[in-house]
C-alpha positions as CSV (number, residue, x, y, z in Angstrom):
1,M,0.0,0.0,0.0
2,P,1.5,3.3,-1.0
3,L,2.2,6.0,1.6
4,I,1.1,8.7,-0.8
5,G,-2.0,8.0,-2.9
6,P,-3.4,10.0,-5.8
7,Q,-5.2,12.6,-3.6
8,E,-2.2,13.2,-1.4
9,K,0.0,13.4,-4.5
10,A,-2.2,16.1,-6.0
11,E,-2.0,18.1,-2.7
12,L,1.8,17.7,-2.6
13,E,2.0,18.8,-6.2
14,A,0.2,22.1,-5.3
15,L,2.6,22.6,-2.4
16,V,5.6,21.9,-4.6
17,L,4.4,24.3,-7.3
18,A,4.0,27.0,-4.6
19,K,7.6,26.5,-3.4
20,L,9.0,26.5,-6.9
21,S,7.0,29.6,-7.8
22,A,8.3,31.4,-4.6
23,H,11.8,30.5,-5.5
24,F,11.3,31.6,-9.1
25,D,9.9,34.9,-7.9
26,Q,12.8,35.5,-5.6
27,H,15.7,34.2,-7.7
28,G,14.5,34.0,-11.3
29,G,14.2,31.1,-13.7
30,P,18.0,30.5,-14.1
31,A,18.3,29.7,-10.4
32,L,16.1,26.6,-10.8
33,L,18.4,25.2,-13.5
34,K,21.6,25.5,-11.4
35,A,23.4,22.3,-10.4
36,G,22.4,21.2,-6.9
37,V,19.0,23.0,-6.8
38,G,16.0,20.8,-6.3
39,V,12.9,19.8,-4.4
40,V,13.1,18.0,-1.0
41,V,10.2,16.5,1.0
42,N,10.7,15.9,4.7
43,A,8.5,15.9,7.7
44,D,7.9,19.6,7.4
45,G,6.6,19.3,3.8
46,P,8.3,20.2,0.5
47,A,11.0,22.8,0.1
48,V,13.4,24.0,-2.6
49,F,17.0,23.3,-1.7
50,T,20.1,25.0,-3.2
51,S,22.6,22.4,-2.4
52,L,22.4,18.6,-1.9
53,R,23.9,19.2,1.5
54,D,20.8,21.2,2.4
55,T,18.4,18.2,1.9
56,G,19.0,16.9,5.4
57,A,19.3,13.4,6.7
58,A,15.6,13.2,7.3
59,A,14.6,13.8,3.7
60,L,11.9,11.4,2.6
61,G,12.6,12.2,-1.1
62,F,14.5,14.7,-3.2
63,V,15.2,15.4,-6.8
64,E,17.5,17.9,-8.5
65,T,15.4,20.1,-10.8
66,R,17.8,20.1,-13.7
67,T,17.5,16.3,-13.9
68,L,13.8,16.5,-14.7
69,F,12.6,16.3,-18.3
70,T,11.3,19.8,-18.6
71,A,14.6,21.3,-17.4
72,M,16.7,18.9,-19.4
73,C,15.0,20.0,-22.6
74,L,15.8,23.6,-21.9
75,V,19.4,22.9,-20.8
76,T,19.9,20.6,-23.9
77,E,18.7,23.4,-26.1
78,G,21.3,25.7,-24.5
79,K,18.8,27.8,-22.6
80,N,19.8,28.7,-19.1
81,D,16.4,30.2,-18.2
82,L,13.3,28.5,-17.1
83,P,10.1,30.3,-18.2
84,R,7.3,30.7,-15.7
85,E,5.0,28.6,-17.9
86,S,7.3,25.6,-17.2
87,L,6.8,25.7,-13.5
88,E,3.6,23.5,-13.6
89,S,5.4,20.8,-15.6
90,L,8.4,21.0,-13.3
91,A,6.2,20.7,-10.2
92,K,4.4,17.7,-11.7
93,E,7.7,15.9,-12.5
94,A,9.3,16.7,-9.2
95,T,6.3,15.5,-7.3
96,A,6.2,12.2,-9.3
97,A,9.9,11.6,-8.5
98,V,9.7,12.3,-4.8
99,V,6.4,10.3,-4.4
100,H,8.0,7.4,-6.1
101,Q,10.9,7.6,-3.6
102,I,8.6,8.0,-0.6
103,N,6.3,5.1,-1.7
104,R,9.3,2.8,-1.9
105,I,9.6,3.3,1.9
106,A,6.3,1.4,2.5
107,P,6.4,-2.3,3.1
108,G,6.3,-4.0,-0.3
109,G,7.2,-0.7,-2.0
């Protein structure tokens, strides 16, 4: 039985989108494509980290944003800026990645 089902995943995705949007507003699109920047989920909920060291030992799941398909397409095309329109896709991909990691914690996962 998964720890995070479809309804919880949708709620988590909205929280991840809010965190990514706040980071975008404060630092701009290029900041989300830097190496070491990503999304972490721990007991306090999701957060954007700026270094893998910042994920913390208690992280339930984490993913570097530049490893996600949306970001990889931009980086591969030589673009070092993430447009605001890409945040929803990025949030969806980041959420799917961390949910997969978290659900593996469950017995039989």
